[in-house]
N, C-alpha and C positions, 0 to 999 in steps of 0.2 A: 818275231812281233817283239814291240818296245813299246813301252808307255813312259808317261811322265804325268807327274800330279799338278794339277791346276791349282797353287796356292790360295787364290785369291779370285775375288770377282773381275778382276781387270784382265787377270790371266785368262779368264776364261772368256769375256768379252771380246778379247783378243783373239783367241782361236775359232771361236763362234762368226768373228768377222770373216776372218782365213777360210773357214769351210764355206761360206755363204758365197765369197767369191771365187772359191772354187767351182762351184754350181753355177756360179753366173756364166764362169769361162766356159763351161761345158755346154750348157745353152746355145752362148754365142757361136760356139764350135759346129754344132748340130744346125743352126741358120745358117752359117757361112760355107757350110758342104751342100746345101741345098742351091744357095745362090751362084758356088762355084756353079755347080751343074748346069744353071738355066746360060750363065754367061759362058759358058765352054759351047753350048751348045750354039750360042748366035754368033760367036766368035773366038774359035777355038783358041787361036793364038795368045787372045787376050785371057781367053780361061787359063792356059798354062801358065803366063807370064800370074798371074795371083794364085796360082796353086803352087809354083814356086817360092812366092812371097809366103804363102802360109805354111809352107813346110819350114823356112827359112825361120818364122817367125815362133812356130814350135820348139824347131831344134834350138833356139836362143832360152823359149819357158823352160827344156828340161835341163838346159845348161844351170839355169837360176835354181832349178827345185833340187838338182845334185850339188849345187855348191853350199844349198842348205841344207842336206840330206845329212851332216857330220852327227846331228842330232840321232839320224836313224842307225848310225854305223854300229851302236850296239843291239840290233836286231838279232835277235836269238830264236829258234825253233821251240815251241812251246806247242803243248800238249793243250787243249785249249775248250770248251764246250761250249759251240756257237749257235747262235739262232739270226732272225732277222731283226730283232729287238733286243739281243742283249749278249754276254757273255762270261764265262766262269775261267779264270785262268790264275796262274801261282803267282805270288809275290815274295819277297823277302821280308818286306815290313808291312808291318800295320796301317789300314786306310781307315780313317773315319766315315761311318754310313753317312751320305749325303754327299761327301766329299766329288769333283772331278779331276776325271782322269783325261789324259788324251793318247788315245792308242795308236800305233802304225800297225796296221797287220798287211800280211802280205801271204797271198794264197798261194800255195803250190798245189800242183804241176804249172800252173799257167802264167804264174807272177804279178798277178793284181793286185794294187794296193789302194787303200784307204786310209782314211785318217780320219778319225772319229772320236770326239769327243762322250762320254759316259759317266752316269752317276753312280757311285758306289751305294748297293742295295745293302752289302754286305759283307763283311769281312772278317772268316773262321780261320782259326789256328787249323794247319795241317801238319804235320811231320814238323821239320824243321823250320816252315815257315808259314805263309798262310794262303788263303785262297778267297779273291774277290769276287763277288757277283755283282755284275753291274748292267744297267740297261745304256741302251744306247740315246742319246738325244738331238735333236736338232739333225738329224740324217738326210743328206741330201738323197734326191729321187735315184741320180745314178751310182751311189755306195749302197743303197739300200738293193741295188738291182745284181750287185755284184754280190752282196751278200746273200742274196736269198740265190743265185745261182751256184755259187759254191756249199751253201748248203746242201741245196737238190742234187749236187753231183757227188758229194761226199754219201748222201743218203743213197743213191743210187748204188754207188762204188761199195758199200755194204752189206746192200741185199743182194751184190753177183756174189762175193764173197762169201755169204752165207749160203746161196745154193751150189755154189761151185763144192764147198763144204760136204754139205748134205748131201748131192747128188756128183761127187767128180768124173761119173763118164763122159 
């Protein structure tokens, strides 16, 4: 996980615009998949050609994402408390209530990645640092689905482990 403070309304608006663009791209990708299936049934060769072009565009987009991922290079493994609506996570510096942060979350073991804007609800001293409680804002539906799926998998894993400890046979 990595995070960055959004220092003003311009940074917040820019990040929200970026997240909106990602949501639009995901919707477009779903529509394109359907249309490619239809075209492939009518003309297999044209369908294959269009699918190759789509793969090429997706690879180019991934290259751009990786080029811009230098800001994500500081990802570090953190124990967090996560729900579909918010997160609790440790930080080194104090944040003001109402401040916005952008979070890069990578879920293990599947490697799913989401980039989310969150509003700080509280920031409390904890040991040598602080714990931030933040609510997600303007969460794209696809990102919410990734979050919910991850939370459900974690809960299921915890229940299985609890049962195994209680009845190891």
